[in-house]
N, C-alpha and C positions, 0 to 999 in steps of 0.2 A: 456813649455808652459801651462797654466791652461786650462783645461778640465773638466768643472763641471759636466758634465754627467759622465765621468769616474769616477771622485771622489764619486759621489753619487752612482753608482755601486757599487763600493768598501764598502760601509758604509750602503746600503739599507737593509741588513738582520738586522742588529743591530739597525737601526730606526725603522724597522717593529716590533721589539720584545719589544720596549719601551711600557710603560703603562702609561695612564693618571693619574695624581695625583686628589685626589677628591677636592682640593681646592689650585690648583697651582697659583702663582702669577706672573703677567704680568710685564714686565719692558721693556723699549726703550734701545736698544742698537746702541751706535753711530757708531760703526764700520760697521754695516750692513743697518744702518738707518731703522731699523725695531722694531716690538714688539716681546718680546720673552716671552714665558711662561717657568716657572722653570722646567716643565717636558719634556722639549724638548731640554734641554741641554744633552751632551754626558756625561757619567760617565767614559768612557774609553779614552787613549791617542787618540789624532785626529791629523791627518796632517793638515798642513796649506792650502791644496788646499781642503780637505773636509770640514775644517770649511769655506774657503770661497764659497763653494757651499751651506752649509746651509745657510749662509748670504744672498746669491741669494734668497733662499725660504722665508727666515723672510722678507727681502725687499719686495718680490712681494706680501706675503699675506698682508703686511702692505697697498701696493698701492690698494689692493682689498678694505680692511677695510675704505680706503679712497675714496673710488669709483672712483678712477683714474687708472687702471690697467696698470702696466707697460709692454708694449706689448713684449718686448725684453727679459723678462725673462719667457713668458708664456709657451714656449715649455719646457724649464727644469721643470719649476713647474708640466706639464703635466705627463712629463716622470718621476718625482719623485715620484708623486701620483701613478702612475701605478707600480713603484718600492716597494714602501713602504707604501702601503695604511692605515695602520693600526698606523702610527706615529703620536702622539698627536697633532702636528702641522698641520694636514690636518683635523682636527675636523671641522666640518662645523660651529658651533658656534665662531671659531676663525677666521674666513674670513668676518664675518657681521660687517658692521659698527656699533659700539656702542658709545655713548657719553662718557662713562667712560673710553673708551680706546683711544679715541681722545684727552683727556687731559693728556695723559702720552708722546705725540708725541711734541716735541720742534718746536715751530712756527718759520719760517724763519725771520732772522733780516732783517730789511728793511735796504738799502745801503744808 
């Protein structure tokens, strides 16, 4: 069974040791439905559940950028912030609505 909190605890130390790049690129990752900066990706082998937990964080953060937080992911986000507060993905400027970021998110197609 997928336990994102357990998966995040396993990788928290490595996430916390990651350093932000000077000019990271941002892109939309379709599996998470979220925005990712290049310095947030892991450089080490990662288990499927650990990647799944990261995808939850990317998705939740994107919901913050869209000013429509996904409450079902808030608890795991808060837990991850306390486990790995130095992870580049938690930088305040990566949570704020910005028009340049909104253009990277695909618009839903009308049925």
